[in-house]
C-alpha positions as CSV (number, residue, x, y, z in Angstrom):
1,X,-7.4,-5.8,14.2
2,X,-4.7,-3.2,14.2
3,X,-1.0,-2.9,13.0
4,X,1.7,-0.2,12.6
5,X,4.3,-0.1,10.1
6,X,7.5,2.2,9.5
7,X,9.8,2.4,6.3
8,X,12.6,4.4,5.6
9,X,13.9,5.8,2.1
10,X,17.1,7.1,1.3
11,X,15.9,10.1,-0.2
12,X,14.4,13.5,1.0
13,X,10.5,14.2,0.5
14,X,10.8,16.4,-2.7
15,X,12.4,13.5,-4.4
16,X,10.0,10.8,-2.9
17,X,7.0,13.1,-4.0
18,X,8.4,13.3,-7.5
19,X,8.7,9.4,-8.0
20,X,5.1,8.8,-6.2
21,X,3.4,11.6,-8.6
22,X,4.5,9.3,-11.8
23,X,1.8,7.4,-13.4
24,X,4.6,5.2,-14.8
25,X,5.8,4.6,-11.1
26,X,2.4,3.2,-10.1
27,X,1.9,1.3,-13.2
28,X,5.3,-0.3,-13.1
29,X,5.0,-1.2,-9.1
30,X,1.8,-3.0,-9.3
31,X,2.9,-4.9,-12.7
32,X,6.2,-5.8,-10.9
33,X,4.4,-6.8,-7.6
34,X,2.6,-9.6,-9.7
35,X,-0.9,-7.4,-10.0
36,X,-2.7,-8.5,-13.2
37,X,-6.0,-6.9,-14.5
38,X,-4.8,-3.5,-13.3
39,X,-7.3,-0.7,-13.8
40,X,-6.3,2.8,-12.8
41,X,-9.6,4.4,-12.2
42,X,-8.0,7.9,-11.0
43,X,-4.6,9.2,-11.1
44,X,-3.7,13.1,-10.2
45,X,-0.7,14.7,-9.2
46,X,0.4,18.2,-8.3
47,X,2.6,20.1,-6.0
48,X,-0.2,19.7,-3.1
49,X,-1.6,16.3,-3.5
50,X,-1.5,12.9,-5.2
51,X,-4.3,10.6,-5.3
52,X,-4.8,7.2,-7.0
53,X,-7.3,4.8,-7.3
54,X,-7.2,1.4,-8.6
55,X,-8.6,-1.9,-9.0
56,X,-6.3,-5.0,-9.5
57,X,-5.8,-8.7,-9.3
58,X,-3.2,-9.5,-6.7
59,X,-1.2,-12.3,-5.9
60,X,-2.0,-14.2,-2.5
61,X,0.9,-14.6,-0.2
62,X,0.1,-18.0,0.4
63,X,3.3,-18.7,2.4
64,X,2.1,-16.1,4.8
65,X,-1.3,-18.2,5.3
66,X,-1.9,-20.9,7.9
67,X,-2.4,-24.4,6.2
68,X,-6.0,-24.4,6.7
69,X,-6.5,-21.1,5.0
70,X,-4.5,-22.1,1.9
71,X,-7.4,-24.6,1.1
72,X,-9.7,-21.8,0.8
73,X,-7.6,-19.1,-0.9
74,X,-6.9,-18.9,-4.6
75,X,-3.6,-17.9,-6.0
76,X,-5.3,-14.2,-6.7
77,X,-7.4,-11.9,-5.1
78,X,-9.7,-8.7,-6.5
79,X,-8.6,-5.8,-4.5
80,X,-9.6,-1.9,-4.7
81,X,-7.2,0.5,-3.5
82,X,-7.3,4.2,-2.7
83,X,-4.4,6.5,-1.7
84,X,-4.3,10.1,-1.0
85,X,-1.0,11.8,-0.2
86,X,-1.1,15.4,0.8
87,X,2.0,18.0,1.5
88,X,0.8,19.5,4.6
89,X,4.2,21.1,5.5
90,X,7.7,21.4,3.7
91,X,8.8,18.5,5.7
92,X,5.6,16.5,6.2
93,X,3.5,14.6,3.9
94,X,0.1,13.0,5.3
95,X,-1.1,9.7,4.1
96,X,-4.6,8.1,3.7
97,X,-4.7,4.4,2.3
98,X,-7.5,2.1,1.7
99,X,-7.2,-1.4,0.3
100,X,-10.4,-3.3,0.2
101,X,-11.1,-7.1,-0.8
102,X,-14.7,-7.0,-1.8
103,X,-15.1,-10.7,-1.9
104,X,-13.7,-11.2,1.8
105,X,-15.8,-8.2,3.1
106,X,-12.7,-6.9,4.6
107,X,-11.0,-3.6,4.4
108,X,-7.5,-1.9,5.8
109,X,-7.5,1.8,6.4
110,X,-4.2,3.3,7.1
111,X,-3.3,6.9,8.2
112,X,0.0,8.3,8.7
113,X,2.8,10.4,7.5
114,X,6.2,10.5,5.7
115,X,8.4,13.0,7.3
116,X,12.1,14.3,6.6
117,X,14.0,13.9,9.8
118,X,17.2,14.7,8.3
119,X,18.1,16.0,4.8
120,X,18.3,13.1,2.2
121,X,16.1,10.8,4.2
122,X,12.4,10.0,4.7
123,X,10.5,7.8,7.4
124,X,7.0,6.8,6.5
125,X,5.0,5.7,9.5
126,X,1.3,4.3,9.1
127,X,-1.2,2.9,11.6
128,X,-3.8,0.2,10.0
129,X,-7.2,-0.7,11.2
130,X,-8.5,-3.9,9.4
131,X,-12.1,-4.7,9.7
132,X,-14.4,-7.3,8.3
133,X,-17.9,-6.6,7.7
134,X,-19.1,-10.4,8.4
135,X,-19.2,-11.1,12.1
136,X,-18.7,-14.9,11.3
137,X,-15.5,-14.3,9.4
138,X,-14.0,-11.5,11.4
139,X,-11.8,-13.4,14.0
140,X,-10.2,-15.3,11.2
141,X,-10.4,-13.1,7.9
142,X,-9.0,-9.7,9.6
143,X,-5.6,-11.0,10.9
144,X,-5.3,-13.0,7.6
145,X,-5.9,-9.9,5.6
146,X,-3.7,-7.5,8.0
147,X,-0.6,-10.0,7.3
148,X,-1.5,-9.9,3.6
149,X,-1.4,-6.0,3.5
150,X,2.0,-5.9,5.7
151,X,3.5,-8.5,3.2
152,X,2.5,-6.3,0.1
153,X,3.5,-3.1,1.8
154,X,7.1,-4.8,2.3
155,X,7.3,-5.9,-1.3
156,X,6.0,-2.3,-2.3
157,X,8.6,-0.5,-0.2
158,X,11.3,-3.0,-1.9
159,X,10.2,-1.9,-5.2
160,X,10.3,1.8,-4.4
161,X,13.7,1.5,-3.2
162,X,14.8,-0.2,-6.4
163,X,12.9,2.4,-8.3
164,X,14.5,5.4,-6.7
165,X,17.8,3.6,-6.9
166,X,17.6,3.2,-10.5
167,X,16.8,7.1,-10.9
168,X,19.7,8.2,-8.8
């Protein structure tokens, strides 16, 4: 299962980098998005790289699930997330993102970039591959998890826009 995502930010790369590199941003974002039992396993940020690894209990976007899947899903799921942002050029950030739901044997791996096509504006583009290690579940779980990840990334984007706006 594959999907692509693009998101725009009304700030340049330097300002976006500063926000992403704040531990407070990470903690506030996931708590705001409904995560519980948030455990920040790794956080490092400097001028060239930002790396965040965490575990959390995340709400399941049940309204995004088909009716039959709601019967089997709980209200939360355990996720493990690892994100790496690297400044590869003055106008480009490379991104690697992996989100795993161990209990479902499914993972979404994203790669992409953030570029500054014009001053004061950034665009993030990500390509995701979603895979399930259990063949019997692959056809149903991978597409459902892909929708959950897309939904979560939309909420993440909305939070980031608010966060950036509050600091302007």
